[in-house]
C-alpha positions in Angstrom: 63.2 12.9 21.7 66.3 13.4 23.2 69.6 13.1 21.1 72.5 10.4 21.1 74.7 10.7 19.0 78.6 10.3 19.2 80.0 13.0 20.2 83.4 13.0 20.4 84.5 15.2 23.6 87.4 17.6 22.8 86.3 17.0 19.4 86.6 20.1 16.8 83.2 20.7 14.6 83.3 23.3 12.1 80.5 22.1 11.7 78.6 21.3 14.4 75.4 23.4 15.7 73.7 23.4 18.8 70.2 23.9 18.6 67.2 25.1 20.8 63.2 24.7 20.2 61.2 26.4 21.6 57.4 25.9 21.1 54.5 24.5 23.7 53.2 23.0 21.4 54.6 19.3 20.7 52.7 18.4 16.8 54.8 21.7 16.1 58.1 20.6 18.5 58.2 17.2 16.6 57.4 19.1 12.9 60.2 21.9 13.6 62.6 18.5 15.0 61.6 16.4 11.8 63.1 18.7 10.0 66.0 19.5 11.5 67.3 16.0 11.7 67.0 16.0 8.0 68.9 18.4 7.4 71.3 17.1 9.8 71.2 14.3 6.8 71.3 16.2 3.7 73.9 18.9 5.2 76.4 16.5 6.5 76.1 18.5 9.4 76.2 17.7 13.1 73.7 18.8 15.0 72.6 18.8 18.8 69.1 19.5 19.4 67.6 20.6 22.7 63.3 21.2 23.0 61.9 23.3 25.3 58.4 23.5 26.4 58.0 26.7 28.3 60.8 29.9 28.5 61.4 28.1 32.3 62.3 25.4 31.2 65.3 27.8 28.3 65.8 29.6 31.3 67.1 27.3 33.8 69.3 25.6 30.4 70.6 29.1 30.3 71.2 29.9 33.8 73.7 27.0 33.8 75.4 28.4 31.1 74.5 26.1 28.1 76.0 27.1 25.1 73.5 27.6 21.9 74.6 27.6 18.6 70.5 29.3 17.7 67.0 28.8 18.6 63.6 28.5 17.0 61.4 29.7 19.1 58.0 30.4 18.5 56.0 33.9 18.9 53.7 32.5 21.4 54.2 30.4 24.3 51.8 30.1 26.3 51.1 32.5 28.9 54.7 34.1 27.9 56.2 36.3 24.8 58.2 34.8 22.2 60.4 38.5 21.7 60.5 39.0 25.3 63.0 35.5 25.8 63.8 36.3 22.7 65.8 39.0 24.6 67.1 37.2 27.7 68.4 35.4 25.3 70.6 37.8 23.8 71.4 38.8 27.2 73.2 34.8 27.6 73.9 34.5 23.9 74.4 37.4 22.2 75.9 35.4 19.0 73.2 33.2 18.7 70.8 33.2 15.8 67.5 33.5 16.8 65.3 32.3 14.2 61.2 33.1 15.1 58.7 29.9 13.8 54.9 31.6 13.8 51.5 31.8 13.4 51.5 35.2 13.2 52.8 36.9 10.0 52.0 40.3 11.7 55.3 39.9 13.9 57.2 39.8 11.4 58.7 44.2 12.0 58.2 43.0 15.5 61.2 40.0 15.0 63.4 42.4 13.1 63.6 44.8 15.4 65.4 42.1 17.6 67.8 41.7 14.5 66.4 38.4 14.8 67.8 35.9 11.8 64.7 35.3 9.7 61.4 35.5 10.2 59.0 32.0 9.2 56.0 30.6 9.2 54.4 28.1 10.3 52.1 27.9 7.5 55.7 27.7 5.3 58.6 25.8 7.7 60.2 23.0 5.5 62.1 24.4 2.9 63.0 27.7 4.9 63.9 26.4 7.8 66.6 24.7 5.7 67.2 27.8 4.4 68.1 28.9 7.7 70.2 26.2 8.3 72.0 26.2 5.4 72.5 29.9 5.7 73.4 29.3 10.0 76.6 26.9 8.5 77.4 29.0 5.8 77.7 32.0 7.8 79.5 30.0 10.7 82.3 29.0 7.9 82.4 32.5 6.7 84.4 33.9 9.9 86.2 29.8 10.5 84.3 29.2 13.1 85.4 26.0 15.1 84.0 24.6 18.6 85.3 22.2 21.1 83.5 19.5 22.6 82.8 19.4 26.5 80.7 16.3 28.3 78.2 17.6 30.5 75.5 16.4 33.0 72.8 17.0 30.0 76.0 15.9 27.2 77.8 17.4 25.1 78.2 21.5 24.9 80.3 23.6 22.3 82.4 25.7 23.3 83.7 28.3 20.6 87.4 28.7 20.4 87.5 32.4 19.7 85.4 32.7 23.6 88.7 30.4 25.4 90.6 32.9 27.4 92.8 30.1 28.3 93.2 26.4 30.4 95.0 26.1 33.3 95.6 22.6 35.0 93.9 21.6 37.9 94.9 18.7 39.1 93.8 15.2 37.4 91.4 18.5 35.5 92.3 20.7 33.6 89.7 24.3 33.3 88.9 25.6 30.4 88.1 29.6 31.0 85.9 31.7 29.0 83.8 34.8 29.5 80.7 32.6 30.5 82.6 30.7 33.6 84.5 27.5 33.6 84.1 23.6 32.6 86.3 21.3 33.4 87.5 18.7 32.0 89.2 15.1 33.2 91.6 15.1 30.8 96.2 16.8 30.6 96.5 20.1 28.6 98.4 18.1 26.8 95.5 16.3 25.8 94.4 19.5 25.6 96.6 20.9 23.3 95.9 18.6 20.8 92.7 19.0 20.2 93.3 23.1 19.4 94.7 24.7 17.2 98.0 24.9 17.2 98.2 28.1 15.6 96.1 30.3 17.4 97.1 28.6 21.2 100.0 28.5 23.4 101.7 27.4 26.3 102.5 29.7 28.7 103.7 27.6 31.3 103.3 24.0 32.2 100.2 24.4 33.5 98.8 27.2 31.4 97.7 27.3 28.2 96.6 30.5 26.5 94.5 31.7 23.3 97.1 34.6 21.7 93.4 36.4 20.3 92.7 37.2 23.9 96.5 38.4 24.4 96.5 42.4 25.0 100.1 42.6 26.4 102.7 41.5 28.8 104.0 43.1 31.9 106.9 41.7 33.9 106.5 38.0 33.8 102.9 37.4 33.0 100.2 38.3 30.1 98.1 40.3 29.9 94.5 39.2 29.0 91.9 41.5 27.3 90.2 41.2 30.7 93.2 42.4 32.9 93.7 38.4 33.5 97.2 37.7 34.5 98.3 34.7 33.6 102.0 33.3 34.2 104.9 33.6 31.5 107.6 30.8 32.3 111.2 32.6 31.4 111.5 29.1 28.3 108.6 29.5 27.0 108.5 33.8 27.1 110.8 33.8 23.5 108.7 31.2 21.7 105.7 33.1 23.4 106.2 35.8 22.0 107.6 34.6 17.9 103.9 32.8 18.1 102.0 36.2 18.9 103.7 37.3 15.6 103.1 34.2 13.5 99.4 34.5 14.7 99.2 38.4 13.8 100.8 38.4 10.5 98.9 35.4 9.9 95.6 37.3 10.3 97.3 40.5 8.3 97.4 38.0 5.4 94.5 36.7 5.5 92.3 40.4 6.0 93.7 40.8 2.9 93.3 38.5 1.3 89.5 39.2 1.8 89.5 42.5 0.8 91.1 41.4 -2.8 87.8 38.8 -3.5 
């Protein structure tokens, strides 16, 4: 039940959701998948939907550093416990939305102790799953989230713009570096730059683009990122880089002020 949508590598998708369905019963896999496809059409949200029949299958994917927006989890997965799996997911993807879909309504309080986004009874999936997807989409829009899409051997992977630390040139490839790891893309830095948000990313040198949000200071001829990584800054770009950092935080200040007014 694979999904073969024409997502373009490098596409900026504020409404792109990568969803994992984890249920060991084919009937409910198909039910949830069908509801999500209706949501995709009605709400005009692009989705990449993956189905996992066991906790082991999902953990293999997470160990490969695959990133998801949300998970629909059954409480009982054969001999496995869905809540234990949720804790493992949170260790890999703390920002992922967790939605439990279960026949065991008495487990609702356990779900919310895990800060689950929703608990949906299997007797009322159609309406509640649609509501959950709409809420996730609105929440992502409210923080102005957008994703960079990278082609992998398993399909398309979304990388949240705010998670990108920097991008460096490596031969014919560009390497996108996040806290979770690296992704190689067969594109030039110029192409990558055109696909990122101009006001959030900047060249520091010919072979490096950095996310302005993650710059914590300067040290000699380098910028210091939040993880203490040093990225070189060329002499001719230093002045423009400082101006871009100033403009970025001035814009953030204005946006914060406007939100407080509202």
